[in-house]
C-alpha positions as CSV (number, residue, x, y, z in Angstrom):
1,M,-17.2,-7.3,9.6
2,T,-16.8,-4.8,6.8
3,K,-14.0,-5.0,4.9
4,F,-11.3,-2.5,5.7
5,G,-11.2,-0.7,2.1
6,E,-14.5,0.2,2.7
7,I,-14.1,1.6,5.7
8,I,-10.9,3.4,5.2
9,N,-12.0,4.8,1.3
10,I,-14.3,7.4,2.5
11,S,-14.3,11.0,2.3
12,K,-13.9,12.1,6.0
13,P,-11.2,11.2,8.6
14,V,-11.6,7.9,10.0
15,L,-9.8,7.3,13.3
16,I,-9.1,3.5,14.1
17,D,-7.4,2.0,17.3
18,F,-5.9,-1.2,16.8
19,Y,-5.7,-2.9,20.3
20,F,-5.3,-5.7,22.3
21,D,-6.9,-5.9,25.8
22,W,-4.0,-7.6,27.8
23,D,-5.8,-8.2,31.1
24,D,-9.7,-7.8,29.1
25,T,-9.9,-4.1,30.7
26,D,-10.4,-1.2,27.6
27,N,-8.4,1.4,29.0
28,S,-8.6,3.7,25.8
29,L,-12.7,3.0,25.4
30,D,-13.4,6.0,27.3
31,T,-10.4,8.2,25.4
32,L,-12.4,7.0,22.1
33,R,-15.9,7.9,23.2
34,D,-14.7,11.7,24.0
35,V,-12.9,11.7,20.6
36,A,-16.1,10.5,19.0
37,A,-18.6,12.9,20.8
38,A,-16.3,15.7,20.2
39,L,-16.4,15.3,16.6
40,G,-19.7,13.8,15.7
41,D,-20.2,13.3,12.4
42,K,-17.2,14.9,11.0
43,A,-14.9,11.8,11.3
44,K,-15.7,8.0,11.8
45,V,-14.0,6.6,15.1
46,I,-13.4,2.8,15.1
47,K,-11.5,0.0,17.4
48,I,-10.3,-3.1,15.8
49,D,-8.9,-5.8,17.7
50,I,-5.8,-7.0,16.7
51,K,-6.2,-10.5,18.1
52,K,-9.4,-11.1,16.1
53,N,-7.7,-9.2,12.8
54,E,-4.1,-10.7,12.9
55,V,-4.0,-11.1,8.9
56,L,-5.0,-7.2,8.7
57,A,-2.8,-6.4,11.6
58,E,0.0,-7.8,10.3
59,A,-0.6,-6.5,6.6
60,L,-0.3,-2.9,8.4
61,R,2.7,-3.9,10.4
62,V,1.2,-3.6,13.6
63,K,3.4,-4.3,16.5
64,G,2.1,-2.2,19.4
65,N,-0.5,-1.5,21.3
66,P,-2.4,0.9,21.0
67,T,-1.7,1.7,17.3
68,F,-3.5,4.7,15.9
69,M,-4.3,5.5,12.3
70,I,-6.0,7.8,10.4
71,Y,-7.0,7.3,7.0
72,K,-9.0,9.5,4.6
73,N,-10.2,8.9,1.0
74,G,-8.1,5.4,1.4
75,E,-4.7,6.9,2.3
76,M,-3.3,6.8,5.4
77,K,-2.5,10.5,6.9
78,W,-0.9,9.5,10.5
79,R,-0.1,6.7,12.3
80,K,1.7,6.7,16.1
81,T,2.1,3.7,18.7
82,G,1.4,3.8,22.1
83,E,-1.7,5.9,24.1
84,Q,-3.1,8.9,23.0
85,D,-5.1,11.3,25.2
86,A,-8.4,12.8,23.9
87,N,-7.8,16.0,23.1
88,T,-4.6,14.9,21.0
89,L,-6.6,12.9,18.5
90,I,-9.3,15.3,18.4
91,G,-6.4,18.2,17.2
92,L,-5.1,15.3,15.1
93,V,-8.1,14.4,13.5
94,K,-9.6,17.8,12.9
95,Q,-6.7,18.6,10.9
96,F,-7.9,16.3,8.1
97,V,-12.0,17.3,7.9
């Protein structure tokens, strides 16, 4: 996997969904697909599995599932834990385009 610093250190916003699927069903995948489709190449949308990236999740103090973050130019611009709908996420990311 690409190093986290390389992922977030770009000039367009990066929406990250830190998630852990307790029951092996990914409920937020459709939401993120909608967000990615709406934003096109104006932003990057990625998912990071907390279980597979425990060191990173710990370093960023990710405690809840899911935890969303928006980075731009390597700097965290927004963060929230808990389910978010696609329209809310789209609106948030557009603030940083």
